[in-house]
C-alpha positions in Angstrom: 23.0 -78.5 206.0 24.4 -75.3 207.2 25.2 -71.9 205.6 25.0 -68.2 205.9 22.1 -66.1 204.6 20.7 -62.6 204.9 17.6 -62.0 207.1 15.6 -59.1 205.8 14.6 -56.6 208.6 11.2 -55.0 208.8 13.1 -51.7 208.4 14.3 -52.8 205.0 17.9 -53.6 205.9 19.4 -57.0 206.3 21.5 -58.9 209.0 23.5 -62.1 208.5 22.2 -65.3 210.0 23.6 -68.8 210.2 21.0 -71.3 208.9 20.9 -74.8 210.5 18.7 -77.2 208.5 18.1 -80.9 209.4 15.6 -83.6 209.2 14.0 -83.2 212.6 12.1 -86.5 212.4 15.3 -88.6 212.6 17.6 -86.6 214.8 20.5 -84.4 213.7 21.3 -81.0 214.9 18.0 -79.5 216.2 17.2 -76.5 218.3 17.2 -77.1 222.1 15.9 -75.2 225.1 12.6 -74.5 223.4 10.5 -72.0 225.3 7.7 -71.7 222.7 6.6 -74.0 220.0 7.8 -77.6 219.4 10.0 -79.4 216.9 6.8 -80.5 215.1 6.2 -76.8 214.3 9.4 -76.7 212.1 7.5 -77.3 208.9 8.6 -76.0 205.5 8.7 -72.2 205.7 9.0 -72.2 209.5 12.1 -71.2 211.6 13.3 -71.3 215.2 15.2 -68.4 216.6 16.6 -67.6 220.0 14.8 -64.8 222.1 18.1 -63.1 222.7 18.2 -62.1 218.9 14.7 -60.7 218.8 15.9 -57.0 218.6 18.7 -57.8 216.2 16.3 -59.7 213.9 13.6 -57.0 214.2 11.0 -59.4 215.5 8.8 -59.9 218.5 9.0 -63.7 218.3 6.4 -66.4 217.8 4.2 -65.8 214.8 6.5 -63.1 213.3 7.2 -63.1 209.6 10.5 -62.6 207.9 12.3 -63.1 204.7 15.5 -65.2 204.0 16.9 -65.4 200.5 13.7 -64.0 199.0 11.6 -66.7 200.8 8.9 -65.8 203.4 9.4 -67.6 206.8 7.4 -67.6 210.0 8.9 -67.9 213.5 7.1 -71.0 214.9 9.7 -71.9 217.6 11.5 -69.8 220.1 14.6 -70.9 222.1 16.4 -69.5 225.1 20.3 -69.5 225.4 21.3 -70.5 221.9 24.0 -68.0 220.9 27.0 -68.2 218.8 30.5 -67.1 219.7 30.6 -65.3 216.4 27.4 -63.3 217.4 25.7 -64.3 214.2 22.2 -65.6 215.1 21.4 -69.3 214.6 18.2 -69.9 212.6 17.0 -73.4 212.6 14.7 -74.9 210.0 13.6 -78.3 208.6 15.4 -79.8 205.8 12.2 -79.9 203.8 
């Protein structure tokens, strides 16, 4: 599943993100170029983001908390080099 959502910044504002959700146990579109964490860390409520978007998402990376669509999430996976031509950050999560 894919779709757009708003990532709530620690400053109180929001920024758009592109959510990519799949069943990581059976394949599908998963994050690649992992530099911290593993696919097993994408449990419900966990997300993967690329380190190039830390500033834009107002996070320092692994272990950071955020809110997407009124749901608390934790950054458990960090990637390197996954960026979109639209400049909207990809946020990967499990289908669960």
